[in-house]
VODO-453587 format. One line per field, with one value per atom (N, C-alpha, C, O): residue in three letters; chain; atom name; x, y, z. Coordinates in steps of 0.2 Angstrom, whole numbers, plus 2048, in hexadecimal, padded with zeros to 3 digits. Each point is the difference from the previous one (the first is absolute). Layout:
# VODO-453587
residu	[ALA_...];
chaine	[A_...];
atome	[CA_...];
x	[X_...];
y	[Y_...];
z	[Z_...];
//
This chain:
# VODO-453587
residu	[UNK_UNK_UNK_UNK_UNK_UNK_UNK_UNK_UNK_UNK_UNK_UNK_UNK_UNK_UNK_UNK_UNK_UNK_UNK_UNK_UNK_UNK_UNK_UNK_UNK_UNK_UNK_UNK_UNK_UNK_UNK_UNK_UNK_UNK_UNK_UNK_UNK_UNK_UNK_UNK_UNK_UNK_UNK_UNK_UNK_UNK_UNK_UNK_UNK_UNK_UNK_UNK_UNK_UNK_UNK_UNK_UNK_UNK_UNK_UNK_UNK_UNK_UNK_UNK_UNK_UNK_UNK_UNK_UNK_UNK_UNK_UNK_UNK_UNK_UNK_UNK_UNK_UNK_UNK_UNK_UNK_UNK_UNK_UNK_UNK_UNK_UNK_UNK_UNK_UNK_UNK_UNK_UNK_UNK_UNK_UNK_UNK_UNK_UNK_UNK_UNK_UNK_UNK_UNK_UNK_UNK_UNK_UNK_UNK_UNK_UNK_UNK_UNK_UNK_UNK_UNK_UNK_UNK_UNK_UNK_UNK_UNK_UNK_UNK_UNK_UNK_UNK_UNK_UNK_UNK_UNK_UNK_UNK_UNK_UNK_UNK_UNK_UNK_UNK_UNK_UNK_UNK_UNK_UNK_UNK_UNK_UNK_UNK_UNK_UNK_UNK_UNK_UNK_UNK_UNK_UNK_UNK_UNK_UNK_UNK_UNK_UNK_UNK_UNK_UNK_UNK_UNK_UNK_UNK_UNK_UNK_UNK_UNK_UNK_UNK_UNK_UNK_UNK_UNK_UNK_UNK_UNK_UNK_UNK_UNK_UNK_UNK_UNK_UNK_UNK_UNK_UNK_UNK_UNK_UNK_UNK_UNK_UNK_UNK_UNK_UNK_UNK_UNK_UNK_UNK_UNK_UNK_UNK_UNK_UNK_UNK_UNK_UNK_UNK_UNK_UNK_UNK_UNK_UNK_UNK_UNK_UNK_UNK_UNK_UNK_UNK_UNK_UNK_UNK_UNK_UNK_UNK_UNK_UNK_UNK_UNK_UNK_UNK_UNK_UNK_UNK_UNK_UNK_UNK_UNK_UNK_UNK_UNK_UNK_UNK_UNK_UNK_UNK_UNK_UNK_UNK_UNK_UNK_UNK_UNK_UNK_UNK_UNK_UNK_UNK_UNK_UNK_UNK_UNK_UNK_UNK_UNK_UNK_UNK_UNK_UNK_UNK_UNK_UNK_UNK_UNK_UNK_UNK_UNK_UNK_UNK_UNK_UNK_UNK_UNK_UNK_UNK_UNK_UNK_UNK_UNK_UNK_UNK_UNK_UNK_UNK_UNK_UNK_UNK_UNK_UNK_UNK_UNK_UNK_UNK_UNK_UNK_UNK_UNK_UNK_UNK_UNK_UNK_UNK_UNK_UNK_UNK_UNK_UNK];
chaine	[A_A_A_A_A_A_A_A_A_A_A_A_A_A_A_A_A_A_A_A_A_A_A_A_A_A_A_A_A_A_A_A_A_A_A_A_A_A_A_A_A_A_A_A_A_A_A_A_A_A_A_A_A_A_A_A_A_A_A_A_A_A_A_A_A_A_A_A_A_A_A_A_A_A_A_A_A_A_A_A_A_A_A_A_A_A_A_A_A_A_A_A_A_A_A_A_A_A_A_A_A_A_A_A_A_A_A_A_A_A_A_A_A_A_A_A_A_A_A_A_A_A_A_A_A_A_A_A_A_A_A_A_A_A_A_A_A_A_A_A_A_A_A_A_A_A_A_A_A_A_A_A_A_A_A_A_A_A_A_A_A_A_A_A_A_A_A_A_A_A_A_A_A_A_A_A_A_A_A_A_A_A_A_A_A_A_A_A_A_A_A_A_A_A_A_A_A_A_A_A_A_A_A_A_A_A_A_A_A_A_A_A_A_A_A_A_A_A_A_A_A_A_A_A_A_A_A_A_A_A_A_A_A_A_A_A_A_A_A_A_A_A_A_A_A_A_A_A_A_A_A_A_A_A_A_A_A_A_A_A_A_A_A_A_A_A_A_A_A_A_A_A_A_A_A_A_A_A_A_A_A_A_A_A_A_A_A_A_A_A_A_A_A_A_A_A_A_A_A_A_A_A_A_A_A_A_A_A_A_A_A_A_A_A_A_A_A_A_A_A_A_A_A_A];
atome	[N_CA_C_O_N_CA_C_O_N_CA_C_O_N_CA_C_O_N_CA_C_O_N_CA_C_O_N_CA_C_O_N_CA_C_O_N_CA_C_O_N_CA_C_O_N_CA_C_O_N_CA_C_O_N_CA_C_O_N_CA_C_O_N_CA_C_O_N_CA_C_O_N_CA_C_O_N_CA_C_O_N_CA_C_O_N_CA_C_O_N_CA_C_O_N_CA_C_O_N_CA_C_O_N_CA_C_O_N_CA_C_O_N_CA_C_O_N_CA_C_O_N_CA_C_O_N_CA_C_O_N_CA_C_O_N_CA_C_O_N_CA_C_O_N_CA_C_O_N_CA_C_O_N_CA_C_O_N_CA_C_O_N_CA_C_O_N_CA_C_O_N_CA_C_O_N_CA_C_O_N_CA_C_O_N_CA_C_O_N_CA_C_O_N_CA_C_O_N_CA_C_O_N_CA_C_O_N_CA_C_O_N_CA_C_O_N_CA_C_O_N_CA_C_O_N_CA_C_O_N_CA_C_O_N_CA_C_O_N_CA_C_O_N_CA_C_O_N_CA_C_O_N_CA_C_O_N_CA_C_O_N_CA_C_O_N_CA_C_O_N_CA_C_O_N_CA_C_O_N_CA_C_O_N_CA_C_O_N_CA_C_O_N_CA_C_O_N_CA_C_O_N_CA_C_O_N_CA_C_O_N_CA_C_O_N_CA_C_O_N_CA_C_O_N_CA_C_O_N_CA_C_O_N_CA_C_O_N_CA_C_O_N_CA_C_O_N_CA_C_O_N_CA_C_O_N_CA_C_O_N_CA_C_O];
x	[744_801_7FC_7F9_80A_7FC_7FD_802_7F7_7FC_802_800_801_802_804_801_802_804_7FC_7FA_809_7FC_801_806_7F5_800_7FD_7FA_80A_7FE_7FC_7FC_806_7FC_7F9_7FB_804_7F9_7FC_7FA_809_7FD_7FE_7FB_80A_7FF_7FA_7FB_805_7FA_7FA_7FB_805_7F9_7FE_7FA_80A_7FE_7FD_7FB_809_7FD_7F9_7FB_805_7F9_7FB_7FA_807_7FB_7FE_7FA_80B_7FF_7FB_7FB_806_7FC_7F9_7FB_804_7FA_7FC_7FA_80A_7FD_7FD_7FB_809_7FF_7F9_7FC_803_7FA_7FA_7FA_808_7FB_7FD_7FA_80A_7FD_7FC_7FB_807_7FC_7F9_7FB_805_7FA_7FB_7FA_809_7FC_7FE_7FB_808_7FD_804_7FE_808_804_803_802_801_803_7FF_7FE_804_800_807_805_7FB_807_7FF_7FB_80A_7FF_802_803_7FA_801_807_801_803_807_805_806_7F7_805_804_806_7F7_804_805_805_7FC_805_807_804_7FD_806_802_806_7F5_802_802_805_7F8_801_807_804_7FC_806_806_805_7FB_806_801_806_7F5_801_803_805_7F9_803_808_804_7FD_807_804_806_7F7_804_801_805_7F6_800_806_803_7FD_805_807_805_7FC_806_802_806_7F6_801_802_804_7F9_801_807_803_7FF_807_805_805_7FA_805_800_805_7F6_7FF_804_804_7FB_804_808_804_7FD_807_804_805_7F7_803_800_805_7F6_801_805_803_7FE_805_807_805_7FC_806_802_806_7F5_801_801_804_7FA_800_7FA_7FC_802_7FA_801_806_7F5_801_800_7FC_807_800_807_801_802_807_805_801_804_805_805_802_800_805_807_801_804_807_802_805_7F9_802_7FC_802_7FA_7FD_7F9_7FD_802_7F9_7FB_801_7F9_7FA_7FF_803_7FA_7FF_7FC_801_7FA_7FC_803_7FD_809_804_800_803_7F9_800_805_803_7FF_805_805_805];
y	[B28_807_801_7FF_803_801_807_805_7FB_806_804_807_7F6_804_7FB_7FA_809_7FC_7FB_802_7F8_7FC_803_801_7FF_803_7FB_800_7FC_7FB_802_7FD_809_802_801_7FF_804_802_7F9_7FF_7FC_7F9_7FD_7FE_802_7FD_804_7FD_809_804_7FF_7FF_801_7FE_7F9_7FF_7FC_7F9_800_7FD_806_800_804_7FD_808_804_7FC_800_7FD_7FC_7FA_7FE_7FF_7FA_803_7FC_80A_802_801_7FF_804_801_7F9_800_7FB_7FA_7FD_7FD_804_7FE_802_7FC_80B_803_7FF_800_7FF_7FE_7F9_7FF_7FD_7F9_800_7FC_808_801_803_7FE_807_804_7FB_800_7FB_7FC_7FA_7FC_803_7FB_7F9_7FB_806_7F9_7FF_7FA_80A_7FF_806_805_7FA_805_803_7FD_80A_803_805_804_7FC_805_807_801_804_807_802_805_7F9_802_7FC_801_7FA_7FC_803_7FE_808_803_804_802_801_804_7FD_803_7F7_7FD_7FE_801_7FD_7FE_807_7FF_806_806_803_803_7FE_803_7FB_803_7F7_7FC_800_800_800_800_807_800_805_807_800_803_7FA_800_7FC_801_7F9_7FC_803_800_804_804_805_802_802_805_7FD_802_7F8_7FC_7FE_801_7FD_7FE_806_800_806_806_802_803_7FD_802_7FB_803_7F7_7FB_802_800_801_802_806_800_805_806_800_802_7F9_7FF_7FD_801_7FA_7FC_805_800_804_804_806_802_800_805_7FD_803_7F7_7FD_7FE_801_7FD_7FF_806_800_806_806_801_7FB_80B_801_7FF_802_7FC_800_807_804_7FD_807_804_805_7F8_804_7FD_7FB_80A_7FF_7FB_800_7FB_7FB_803_806_7F5_802_802_804_7F9_802_806_802_801_806_7FF_805_7F4_7FF_7FF_7FF_802_7FF_7F9_7FC_802_7F9_7FD_7F9_80A_7FC_7FF_7FD_805_7FE_806_7FF_806_806_805_800_803_806_800_804];
z	[29C_802_807_7FF_806_806_800_7FD_805_800_806_800_806_806_804_7FF_807_804_804_801_801_804_807_802_802_807_805_800_803_804_806_803_800_806_7FE_804_7F6_7FE_7FF_801_7FC_7FF_807_801_804_806_804_803_7FC_803_7FD_803_7F6_7FD_802_800_800_802_807_801_804_807_800_803_7FA_801_7FC_802_7F8_7FD_804_800_804_804_806_802_800_806_7FD_803_7F7_7FD_7FF_801_7FD_7FF_806_801_805_806_802_803_7FD_802_7FB_802_7F8_7FB_801_7FF_803_802_806_801_804_806_7FE_803_7F9_7FE_7FC_801_7FB_7FC_805_7FD_809_804_7FF_803_7F9_7FF_806_802_803_806_804_7FE_809_805_801_801_7FE_801_806_800_805_805_7FD_7FB_808_7FE_800_7FC_808_801_7FC_800_7FC_7FC_7FB_7FE_7FF_7FA_803_7FC_80A_803_800_7FD_805_800_7F9_7FE_7FE_7F9_7FC_7FD_803_7FD_802_7FD_80A_803_7FE_7FE_803_7FE_7F9_7FE_7FE_7F8_7FE_7FC_808_7FE_802_7FC_80A_802_7FB_7FE_800_7FB_7F9_7FD_801_7FA_801_7FB_80A_801_800_7FD_806_800_7F9_7FE_7FE_7F9_7FC_7FC_805_7FD_801_7FC_80B_801_7FD_7FE_802_7FD_7F9_7FD_800_7F9_7FE_7FB_809_800_800_7FD_808_802_7FA_7FE_7FF_7FA_7FA_7FD_802_7FA_801_7FB_80B_801_7FF_7FE_804_800_7F8_7FF_7FD_7F9_7FC_7FB_807_7FC_7FD_7FF_7FF_7FC_7F9_7FD_7FF_7F9_7FD_803_7F8_7FD_802_7FD_808_802_7FB_7FD_802_7FC_803_806_7F7_802_800_7FF_802_800_7F9_800_7FB_7F9_7FD_7FA_809_7FE_7FD_7FE_800_7FD_805_806_7F8_805_801_7FC_80A_802_7FB_800_7FD_7FB_7FA_7FB_804_7FA_7FA_7FB_807_7FA_802_805_7F6_7FF_805_800];
//
């Protein structure tokens, strides 16, 4: 049983922001040198990709219909009543 809907836009945004954090954490620890402007294209590109993933997800969910709506036979989509 799913506890919540899968939202790929939030997943992509989380991964990209985590990567930006790891990038600067490695710089702060002295593992490598990171230019100050390196996170800007990473975050902006990642947020654009997350927005695109969210729009595709919304389009797919709208096309399939929402769970809980009555089907053609008058029964709920989840099989009850």
